[in-house]
C-alpha positions as CSV (number, residue, x, y, z in Angstrom):
1,X,252.8,306.8,-15.9
2,X,249.5,305.0,-15.3
3,X,248.4,304.5,-11.7
4,X,247.9,300.7,-10.7
5,X,244.4,299.4,-9.8
6,X,243.7,298.6,-6.1
7,X,243.2,294.8,-5.4
8,X,240.1,293.6,-3.5
9,X,240.5,292.6,0.2
10,X,239.2,289.0,-0.4
11,X,239.8,287.0,-3.6
12,X,237.9,283.9,-4.6
13,X,239.8,281.4,-6.8
14,X,236.7,278.8,-7.2
15,X,232.9,278.8,-7.3
16,X,231.2,280.8,-4.6
17,X,229.6,279.3,-1.4
18,X,226.2,280.1,-2.6
19,X,226.6,278.1,-5.8
20,X,227.5,275.1,-3.8
21,X,224.5,275.4,-1.5
22,X,222.2,275.6,-4.5
23,X,223.6,272.4,-6.0
24,X,223.0,270.5,-2.7
25,X,219.4,271.8,-2.4
26,X,218.8,270.6,-6.0
27,X,219.9,267.1,-5.2
28,X,217.8,266.9,-2.1
29,X,214.8,268.1,-4.0
30,X,215.3,265.5,-6.7
31,X,215.4,262.7,-4.0
32,X,212.3,264.0,-2.4
33,X,210.5,263.9,-5.8
34,X,211.5,260.3,-6.4
35,X,210.3,259.2,-2.9
36,X,207.1,261.0,-3.3
37,X,206.4,259.4,-6.6
38,X,207.0,256.0,-5.2
39,X,204.6,256.7,-2.3
40,X,202.0,257.9,-4.8
41,X,202.2,254.7,-6.7
42,X,201.5,252.7,-3.5
43,X,198.4,254.6,-2.9
44,X,197.0,253.8,-6.4
45,X,198.2,250.2,-6.5
46,X,196.5,246.9,-5.2
47,X,195.7,246.7,-1.4
48,X,195.6,243.7,1.1
49,X,192.1,242.4,1.7
50,X,190.9,242.5,5.3
51,X,190.4,238.8,6.3
52,X,187.5,239.7,8.5
53,X,185.6,241.2,5.6
54,X,182.7,238.8,4.7
55,X,181.8,239.9,1.3
56,X,183.1,242.7,-0.9
57,X,181.6,244.3,-3.8
58,X,183.4,245.0,-7.0
59,X,184.1,248.4,-5.5
60,X,185.6,246.8,-2.2
61,X,182.6,247.6,0.1
62,X,181.5,245.1,2.8
63,X,177.7,244.6,3.0
64,X,176.3,245.7,6.3
65,X,174.2,242.5,6.8
66,X,177.4,240.3,6.6
67,X,179.3,242.6,9.0
68,X,176.3,242.3,11.3
69,X,176.7,238.5,11.4
70,X,180.3,238.8,12.5
71,X,179.4,241.4,15.1
72,X,176.5,239.4,16.5
73,X,178.8,236.3,16.7
74,X,181.3,238.4,18.7
75,X,178.6,239.7,21.0
76,X,177.3,236.2,21.7
77,X,180.8,234.8,22.4
78,X,181.5,237.7,24.8
79,X,178.2,237.0,26.5
80,X,179.2,233.3,27.0
81,X,182.5,234.3,28.5
82,X,180.9,236.8,30.9
83,X,178.5,234.1,32.1
84,X,181.3,231.6,32.4
85,X,183.2,233.9,34.8
86,X,180.2,234.4,37.1
87,X,178.9,230.9,37.4
88,X,179.2,227.3,36.2
89,X,178.3,226.9,32.5
90,X,174.6,226.0,32.0
91,X,172.9,224.4,29.0
92,X,171.5,227.9,28.1
93,X,175.1,229.2,28.0
94,X,176.0,226.4,25.6
95,X,173.1,227.4,23.4
96,X,174.5,230.9,23.3
97,X,177.9,229.6,22.3
98,X,176.4,227.3,19.6
99,X,174.6,230.4,18.2
100,X,177.9,232.3,18.0
101,X,179.4,229.4,16.2
102,X,176.5,229.2,13.7
103,X,176.8,232.9,12.9
104,X,180.6,232.7,12.5
105,X,180.0,229.8,10.1
106,X,177.4,231.8,8.2
107,X,179.8,234.7,8.1
108,X,182.5,232.5,6.5
109,X,180.0,231.0,4.0
110,X,178.9,234.5,2.7
111,X,182.4,235.8,2.4
112,X,184.3,235.8,-0.9
113,X,187.3,234.9,1.2
114,X,185.7,231.9,2.8
115,X,189.2,230.4,3.6
116,X,190.3,233.4,5.7
117,X,192.8,232.1,8.3
118,X,191.7,234.4,11.1
119,X,187.9,233.8,10.7
120,X,188.5,230.0,10.4
121,X,190.8,230.0,13.4
122,X,188.1,231.8,15.5
123,X,185.5,229.2,14.3
124,X,187.8,226.3,15.3
125,X,188.5,227.9,18.7
126,X,184.8,228.3,19.5
127,X,184.2,224.7,18.4
128,X,187.0,223.5,20.6
129,X,185.6,225.4,23.5
130,X,182.1,224.0,22.9
131,X,183.4,220.4,22.7
132,X,185.5,220.9,25.9
133,X,182.4,222.0,27.7
134,X,180.2,219.2,26.3
135,X,182.9,216.5,27.1
136,X,183.4,217.5,30.7
137,X,180.1,215.9,32.0
138,X,180.9,212.8,30.1
139,X,184.4,212.6,31.5
140,X,183.1,213.1,35.1
141,X,180.4,210.4,34.5
142,X,183.2,208.1,33.4
143,X,185.2,208.8,36.5
144,X,182.2,208.1,38.7
145,X,181.6,204.8,37.0
146,X,185.3,203.8,37.4
147,X,185.1,204.6,41.2
148,X,182.0,202.5,41.5
149,X,183.7,199.7,39.6
150,X,186.7,199.8,42.1
151,X,184.2,199.4,45.0
152,X,182.7,196.3,43.3
153,X,186.2,195.0,42.6
154,X,187.1,195.2,46.3
155,X,184.1,193.0,47.0
156,X,185.3,190.5,44.4
157,X,182.3,191.4,42.1
158,X,184.4,191.3,39.0
159,X,181.5,190.9,36.5
160,X,179.8,194.0,37.9
161,X,183.0,195.9,37.9
162,X,183.8,195.0,34.3
163,X,180.3,196.2,33.2
164,X,180.8,199.6,34.9
165,X,184.3,199.9,33.4
166,X,183.0,199.2,30.0
167,X,180.4,202.0,30.3
168,X,183.2,204.3,31.5
169,X,185.4,203.4,28.5
170,X,182.5,203.9,26.1
171,X,182.0,207.5,27.4
172,X,185.7,208.2,26.9
173,X,185.5,206.8,23.4
174,X,182.5,209.1,22.7
175,X,184.6,212.1,23.7
176,X,187.4,210.9,21.3
177,X,185.1,210.4,18.3
178,X,182.5,213.1,18.7
179,X,184.5,215.8,20.5
180,X,188.0,215.6,19.0
181,X,188.7,219.3,19.3
182,X,188.0,219.4,23.1
183,X,190.8,219.6,25.5
184,X,189.8,216.3,27.1
185,X,190.1,214.4,23.8
186,X,193.8,213.5,24.3
187,X,193.4,212.3,27.9
188,X,190.3,210.4,26.9
189,X,192.2,208.3,24.6
190,X,194.7,207.3,27.3
191,X,191.8,206.7,29.8
192,X,189.9,204.5,27.3
193,X,193.0,202.3,26.8
194,X,193.6,202.1,30.5
195,X,189.9,201.1,31.2
196,X,190.0,198.4,28.6
197,X,193.2,197.0,30.0
198,X,191.6,196.9,33.5
199,X,188.6,195.1,32.0
200,X,191.1,192.5,30.6
201,X,192.8,192.4,34.0
202,X,189.5,191.6,35.8
203,X,188.8,189.0,33.2
204,X,192.2,187.4,33.7
205,X,192.4,187.7,37.5
206,X,189.8,184.9,38.3
207,X,191.5,182.7,35.7
208,X,194.9,183.2,37.2
209,X,193.5,182.6,40.7
210,X,191.8,179.4,39.6
211,X,195.0,178.3,37.9
212,X,197.1,178.9,41.0
213,X,194.6,177.2,43.2
214,X,194.6,174.1,40.9
215,X,198.4,174.1,41.1
216,X,198.4,174.3,44.9
217,X,195.9,171.5,45.0
218,X,198.1,169.4,42.7
219,X,201.2,170.0,44.9
220,X,199.2,169.1,48.0
221,X,198.1,165.9,46.3
222,X,201.8,165.2,45.4
223,X,202.7,165.5,49.1
224,X,200.0,162.9,49.8
225,X,201.2,160.8,46.8
226,X,197.6,161.1,45.4
227,X,198.9,161.0,41.8
228,X,195.6,160.9,39.9
229,X,194.4,164.0,41.7
230,X,197.8,165.7,41.1
231,X,197.6,165.0,37.4
232,X,194.0,166.3,37.1
233,X,194.9,169.6,38.9
234,X,198.1,170.1,37.1
235,X,196.3,169.7,33.7
236,X,193.6,172.2,34.8
237,X,196.3,174.7,35.9
238,X,198.1,174.3,32.6
239,X,195.0,174.8,30.5
240,X,194.1,178.1,32.3
241,X,197.7,179.4,32.0
242,X,197.7,178.6,28.3
243,X,194.5,180.7,27.9
244,X,196.0,183.5,29.9
245,X,199.1,183.5,27.7
246,X,197.1,183.5,24.5
247,X,194.3,186.0,25.3
248,X,195.9,188.3,27.8
249,X,199.5,188.6,26.6
250,X,199.6,192.3,27.8
251,X,198.6,191.4,31.3
252,X,201.0,190.4,34.2
253,X,199.2,187.0,34.3
254,X,200.9,185.9,31.1
255,X,203.8,183.7,32.2
256,X,205.6,181.6,29.7
257,X,207.9,180.2,32.4
258,X,205.1,179.0,34.5
259,X,203.5,177.3,31.6
260,X,206.8,175.4,31.0
261,X,207.0,174.4,34.6
262,X,203.4,173.1,34.6
263,X,204.2,171.2,31.4
264,X,207.2,169.6,33.1
265,X,204.9,168.5,36.0
266,X,202.5,166.9,33.6
267,X,205.4,165.2,31.8
268,X,206.6,163.9,35.1
269,X,203.2,162.3,35.8
270,X,202.8,160.6,32.4
271,X,204.3,157.4,33.8
272,X,201.7,157.2,36.5
273,X,200.3,153.9,35.3
274,X,203.7,152.2,35.4
275,X,204.3,153.7,38.9
276,X,200.9,152.4,40.1
277,X,201.9,148.9,38.9
278,X,205.1,149.1,40.9
279,X,203.1,150.3,43.9
280,X,200.9,147.2,43.6
281,X,204.0,144.9,43.5
282,X,205.4,146.5,46.6
283,X,202.0,146.2,48.4
284,X,201.8,142.5,47.5
285,X,205.3,142.1,48.7
286,X,204.4,143.6,52.1
287,X,201.4,141.3,52.3
288,X,203.5,138.2,51.6
289,X,206.1,139.4,54.1
290,X,203.5,139.9,56.8
291,X,202.1,136.4,56.2
292,X,205.6,134.8,56.6
293,X,206.1,133.9,52.9
294,X,209.5,135.6,52.8
295,X,210.8,134.1,49.6
296,X,207.7,135.1,47.6
297,X,207.9,138.6,49.1
298,X,211.5,138.8,47.9
299,X,210.4,137.8,44.4
300,X,207.8,140.5,44.3
301,X,210.2,143.1,45.5
302,X,212.7,142.1,42.8
303,X,210.1,142.5,40.1
304,X,209.2,145.9,41.5
305,X,212.9,146.9,41.2
306,X,213.1,145.7,37.6
307,X,210.0,147.7,36.6
308,X,211.4,150.7,38.4
309,X,214.6,150.5,36.4
310,X,212.5,150.2,33.1
311,X,210.5,153.3,34.1
312,X,213.7,155.3,34.7
313,X,215.1,154.2,31.4
314,X,212.0,155.1,29.4
315,X,210.9,158.3,31.3
316,X,214.0,160.0,32.8
317,X,212.0,163.2,33.4
318,X,209.2,161.5,35.2
319,X,208.4,162.4,38.8
320,X,208.6,158.6,39.5
321,X,212.0,158.1,37.8
322,X,213.6,158.0,41.2
323,X,216.7,155.7,41.6
324,X,216.3,156.0,45.4
325,X,213.1,153.9,45.2
326,X,215.2,151.0,43.9
327,X,217.3,151.2,47.1
328,X,214.2,151.4,49.2
329,X,212.7,148.3,47.6
330,X,216.0,146.5,48.2
331,X,215.7,147.4,51.8
332,X,212.2,145.8,51.9
333,X,213.6,142.7,50.1
334,X,216.6,142.3,52.5
335,X,214.4,142.9,55.5
336,X,212.0,140.2,54.5
337,X,214.5,137.5,53.7
338,X,216.6,138.3,56.8
339,X,213.7,137.9,59.3
340,X,214.5,134.3,60.3
341,X,218.2,135.1,61.0
342,X,217.3,138.4,62.7
343,X,214.9,136.7,65.0
344,X,217.6,134.2,65.9
345,X,220.1,137.0,66.6
346,X,217.6,138.9,68.7
347,X,216.7,135.9,70.8
348,X,220.4,135.3,71.5
349,X,220.9,139.0,72.3
350,X,218.2,138.9,74.9
351,X,219.7,135.8,76.4
352,X,223.1,137.5,76.7
353,X,221.5,140.5,78.3
354,X,219.7,138.3,80.8
355,X,223.0,136.5,81.6
356,X,224.7,139.8,82.2
357,X,221.9,141.0,84.4
358,X,222.2,137.8,86.5
359,X,226.0,138.3,86.5
360,X,226.6,135.1,84.5
361,X,229.5,136.8,82.8
362,X,231.4,133.6,81.7
363,X,228.4,132.3,79.8
364,X,227.7,135.7,78.4
365,X,231.3,136.0,77.2
366,X,231.2,132.6,75.4
367,X,227.9,133.5,73.7
368,X,229.2,136.9,72.6
369,X,232.0,135.4,70.5
370,X,229.5,133.6,68.3
371,X,226.8,136.3,68.4
372,X,229.1,139.1,67.4
373,X,230.4,137.1,64.4
374,X,226.8,136.3,63.4
375,X,225.8,140.0,63.6
376,X,228.8,141.0,61.6
377,X,227.9,138.5,58.9
378,X,224.3,139.7,59.0
379,X,225.3,143.3,58.4
380,X,227.5,142.3,55.5
381,X,224.9,140.2,53.8
382,X,221.9,142.3,54.5
383,X,223.2,145.9,54.9
384,X,219.7,147.4,54.1
385,X,217.8,145.3,56.6
386,X,216.2,147.3,59.4
387,X,216.1,144.3,61.8
388,X,219.7,144.5,63.2
389,X,220.6,148.2,63.4
390,X,223.9,149.9,63.9
391,X,223.4,150.4,67.6
392,X,222.8,146.7,68.3
393,X,225.9,145.8,66.3
394,X,227.9,148.4,68.2
395,X,226.7,147.1,71.5
396,X,227.6,143.5,70.8
397,X,231.0,144.4,69.3
398,X,231.8,146.5,72.4
399,X,230.7,143.7,74.8
400,X,232.7,141.1,72.8
401,X,235.8,143.4,73.1
402,X,235.3,143.5,76.9
403,X,234.3,139.8,77.3
404,X,237.4,138.9,79.4
405,X,236.8,141.8,81.8
406,X,233.1,141.6,82.3
407,X,233.2,139.8,85.6
408,X,235.9,142.1,87.1
409,X,234.1,145.2,86.0
410,X,230.7,144.0,87.4
411,X,232.4,143.0,90.7
412,X,234.0,146.4,91.1
413,X,230.7,148.3,90.3
414,X,228.4,146.2,92.5
415,X,230.8,146.4,95.4
416,X,230.5,150.2,95.4
417,X,226.7,150.6,94.9
418,X,224.6,151.6,97.9
419,X,221.0,152.9,98.3
420,X,220.1,156.6,98.6
421,X,217.7,157.4,101.4
422,X,214.3,158.3,99.8
423,X,215.3,157.3,96.2
424,X,213.5,154.3,94.7
425,X,215.0,151.9,92.2
426,X,218.3,153.7,91.8
427,X,221.6,152.9,93.6
428,X,224.5,155.3,93.7
429,X,228.2,154.6,93.1
430,X,229.4,155.6,96.6
431,X,232.6,157.2,95.5
432,X,233.7,159.3,92.6
433,X,234.6,157.3,89.5
434,X,238.3,156.5,89.7
435,X,240.6,156.6,86.7
436,X,241.1,152.8,86.8
437,X,237.4,152.2,86.2
438,X,237.1,154.9,83.6
439,X,240.0,153.4,81.7
440,X,238.5,149.9,81.9
441,X,235.2,151.1,80.4
442,X,236.4,153.6,77.8
443,X,240.0,152.5,77.0
444,X,241.3,156.0,77.7
445,X,242.1,158.5,80.5
446,X,241.9,162.3,79.9
447,X,242.9,163.2,83.5
448,X,245.7,165.7,84.0
449,X,246.6,164.5,87.5
450,X,246.8,160.8,86.8
451,X,246.6,157.9,89.2
452,X,244.5,154.7,89.2
453,X,242.7,155.7,92.5
454,X,242.5,159.4,91.7
455,X,239.1,160.6,90.5
456,X,238.8,160.9,86.7
457,X,238.7,164.5,85.7
458,X,239.0,166.7,82.6
459,X,236.0,165.0,81.1
460,X,232.9,166.7,79.5
461,X,229.3,166.0,80.4
462,X,228.9,164.2,77.1
463,X,231.8,161.9,77.9
464,X,230.4,161.1,81.3
465,X,227.1,160.2,79.6
466,X,228.9,157.9,77.1
467,X,230.7,156.2,80.0
468,X,227.2,155.5,81.6
469,X,226.0,154.1,78.3
470,X,228.9,151.6,77.9
471,X,228.7,150.5,81.5
472,X,225.0,149.9,81.2
473,X,225.7,147.4,78.4
474,X,228.1,145.5,80.7
475,X,225.8,145.1,83.6
476,X,222.6,145.1,81.5
477,X,221.0,147.8,83.6
478,X,220.1,151.4,83.0
479,X,222.8,153.8,84.2
480,X,222.7,157.6,84.3
481,X,224.2,160.6,86.1
482,X,222.5,161.5,89.4
483,X,219.7,164.0,89.6
484,X,220.4,167.1,91.6
485,X,217.7,166.2,94.2
486,X,219.1,162.7,94.5
487,X,222.6,164.1,95.0
488,X,221.3,166.3,97.8
489,X,219.5,163.4,99.4
490,X,222.7,161.3,99.3
491,X,224.5,164.2,101.0
492,X,222.0,164.8,103.7
493,X,221.9,167.8,106.0
494,X,225.2,169.6,106.3
495,X,224.4,171.6,109.4
496,X,226.9,170.5,112.0
497,X,228.7,168.3,109.5
498,X,232.5,168.3,109.8
499,X,233.2,169.3,106.2
500,X,236.9,169.1,106.7
501,X,236.6,165.4,107.7
502,X,234.5,164.5,104.6
503,X,236.0,166.7,101.9
504,X,239.2,167.6,100.1
505,X,239.1,171.4,99.9
506,X,241.4,174.4,99.5
507,X,242.6,174.1,103.1
508,X,244.1,170.5,102.9
509,X,244.2,169.4,99.3
510,X,247.4,171.2,98.3
511,X,245.5,172.5,95.3
512,X,245.1,169.2,93.6
513,X,242.8,166.1,93.5
514,X,243.4,163.3,96.0
515,X,242.6,159.6,95.9
516,X,238.9,158.8,96.1
517,X,237.3,157.6,99.4
518,X,240.3,158.7,101.6
519,X,238.2,161.1,103.6
520,X,235.4,160.1,105.9
521,X,232.0,158.9,104.5
522,X,228.8,160.8,105.1
523,X,226.1,159.4,107.3
524,X,224.6,157.6,104.3
525,X,227.9,156.0,103.4
526,X,229.0,158.2,100.5
527,X,232.5,159.5,99.9
528,X,233.6,162.9,98.4
529,X,230.2,164.3,97.8
530,X,231.8,167.5,98.8
531,X,235.2,168.6,97.4
532,X,238.0,166.8,95.5
533,X,236.2,167.1,92.1
534,X,232.9,168.8,91.3
535,X,230.5,166.3,89.8
536,X,228.4,166.4,86.7
537,X,224.7,165.7,87.3
538,X,221.8,165.3,85.0
539,X,220.5,168.3,83.1
540,X,217.1,169.9,84.1
541,X,214.4,170.8,81.6
542,X,214.8,174.6,82.1
543,X,218.5,174.6,81.2
544,X,220.0,175.7,77.9
545,X,220.7,172.7,75.5
546,X,224.4,173.2,75.7
547,X,224.7,173.4,79.4
548,X,224.7,171.0,82.4
549,X,225.2,171.5,86.1
550,X,228.1,170.5,88.3
551,X,227.7,170.3,92.1
552,X,229.7,169.7,95.3
553,X,232.8,172.0,95.0
554,X,236.3,170.8,94.4
555,X,239.8,170.6,95.9
556,X,240.2,174.4,95.4
557,X,236.9,175.4,97.0
558,X,237.3,177.2,100.3
559,X,236.0,175.2,103.3
560,X,233.4,177.8,104.3
561,X,231.8,177.5,100.8
562,X,231.9,173.8,100.4
563,X,229.2,173.2,103.2
564,X,226.5,174.6,100.8
565,X,227.4,172.1,98.1
566,X,227.9,174.9,95.5
567,X,226.4,174.3,92.1
568,X,227.1,176.0,88.7
569,X,226.4,175.4,85.0
570,X,229.1,174.6,82.5
571,X,229.1,173.9,78.8
572,X,228.4,170.2,78.2
573,X,231.7,170.1,76.2
574,X,233.8,171.8,78.8
575,X,236.7,169.8,80.3
576,X,237.9,171.0,83.7
577,X,240.7,169.4,85.7
578,X,238.5,169.7,88.9
579,X,235.3,168.2,87.3
580,X,234.5,164.4,87.5
581,X,231.3,162.4,88.2
582,X,229.7,159.4,89.8
583,X,226.7,157.4,88.5
584,X,223.3,155.9,89.4
585,X,222.2,152.4,88.5
586,X,218.6,151.3,88.1
587,X,217.9,148.3,90.3
588,X,214.3,147.4,89.0
589,X,214.3,143.8,87.8
590,X,210.9,144.2,86.1
591,X,212.1,146.6,83.5
592,X,212.6,145.0,80.0
593,X,216.1,144.0,79.0
594,X,216.2,145.6,75.5
595,X,213.0,147.8,75.2
596,X,214.1,149.3,71.9
597,X,215.3,146.2,70.1
598,X,214.0,146.2,66.4
599,X,210.9,144.1,66.0
600,X,211.6,141.2,63.6
601,X,207.8,140.9,63.0
602,X,207.3,144.6,62.1
603,X,205.4,145.3,58.8
604,X,207.2,147.3,56.2
605,X,206.0,150.9,55.6
606,X,203.0,151.2,53.4
607,X,204.4,154.2,51.5
608,X,206.5,152.8,48.7
609,X,208.5,155.9,48.0
610,X,209.4,156.5,51.6
611,X,212.7,155.0,52.6
612,X,212.2,152.9,55.6
613,X,214.2,154.1,58.6
614,X,215.8,151.8,61.1
615,X,214.3,152.3,64.5
616,X,216.7,154.0,66.8
617,X,217.9,151.7,69.5
618,X,218.3,153.7,72.7
619,X,221.3,153.3,74.9
620,X,221.0,150.6,77.5
621,X,220.6,153.3,80.1
622,X,216.9,152.9,79.4
623,X,216.9,149.2,80.4
624,X,215.9,148.0,83.8
625,X,218.6,147.1,86.3
626,X,218.7,144.4,89.0
627,X,219.2,144.9,92.6
628,X,222.8,145.5,93.6
629,X,222.7,142.4,95.7
630,X,222.0,140.1,92.8
631,X,224.0,137.0,93.4
632,X,227.0,136.3,91.2
633,X,226.4,132.9,89.7
634,X,229.6,132.5,87.6
């Protein structure tokens, strides 16, 4: 039997490890051969040309003389920059830079690739640098000229300033056109525009100033009603503004709204001839009125009114198309034709005033009936006449309403008037005004503690003044409140005075007002100057407009304080239940009866467009008064 073969220790079923390694190495070698071949092709293929090479021979060589141009240009540029770092640039430095530029240009010209981007960019950069350096002095010179121009402008030398600004603008424009690559070229454009605008501003400024001055002069002439001068100046202002709008539309002086306003003013003055004709009619009416030809004056005024209505109808936008002027002229007309009747009324008014002053109250009462009716008819027929004003009508109507009481009121007042030691022309009512008298004069009684013989109280300073005004009409004499000094003179010295005997005060008044003149009189014959009610007196010049003094204390003032006649200020509208008054009457017979009566012979105002104002007739408190002892002749 055959013996079996012995099996090996390790058995390989596939290719060996070495075979696999060999295959991998083969693949890698193949890849390396492919890459190496590609690289070899790049070495023998076309190459990029160096943009800095000036000229190249057919074999690709750069001539040394061309390369020398480039190198020398670089050296010169470096020299310029080295000098620039050490000191300000000089003309010699600029010549070095120009030489570098020239060589760079020659380098480009001799190069086959004369459009090389790098070489051209370097040339442009050096040109920009040169132009920046060359434009800097021009720019500085422009700035200096502008500063000098501003100095002249502040001195109002606009022509000189404009000349310097024009030179400055021309320098900036030189930079723009001749040195466009410089770094100042962009700003130079903006500066040139700004300088030209400022030149326009200085050209327009005097025109605007002149135009405004002409308008101001025109308006001043309007205030004076100098219409021809106003028209001339408005036209000049308009023409200048029109030029400003046309030639300087980019300046702030261009103003379309102002041009329209000036045109409106001119339109308003177009009817000047018609207005002047109306002025002439009014002036002629004044002359006829002054000469006493009242009917002719009225005819002239009527014609002026007709022409004014025509002017308004034709030129509604005219400055002279004023309806109020028609009313003004009507006032002139009514004043003129009412003069005879006004003179008659004034004569009768003066006669009544004289009768009242002489205490002829019955005669005055009879005359007042007719006179009041006549005045009422006058005001109805001639409401615009200035010869019988509202105050005169009010006075006569008031007197007519009191005509049955004139005698009794005068008797009561005169019986209580006595002189004040040291006071000339004025007599004092010796007691506080009782409620009965206040009611008779005003028709009312505001007092809280009422009684005919109790002092009137709870009245304001203005109401006390109004009482004096009405009473002055009845006795035809000026009446007012006492002055502080007069009050103290009437009181006299209070040292040693028995104030309890002469005053109602806190100790004995039971806290309320008592009948007047029931305490003892002072040595001068006055009652209740101290206590009962504090009394309003005339204001002094150093007081506030809305305040007035009260003096003397009242029924609630302690007795130890009353002796000093305490005084304080109250609002003129205040009403206090412990404040009353007394009054002072002018006894001077030489004072005029009605000093503010309108003058029937007065000339109408010369200004036709000014509405005549009626002279304000002052209260009768400004009239003179007779002596208290004037005989009663009724």
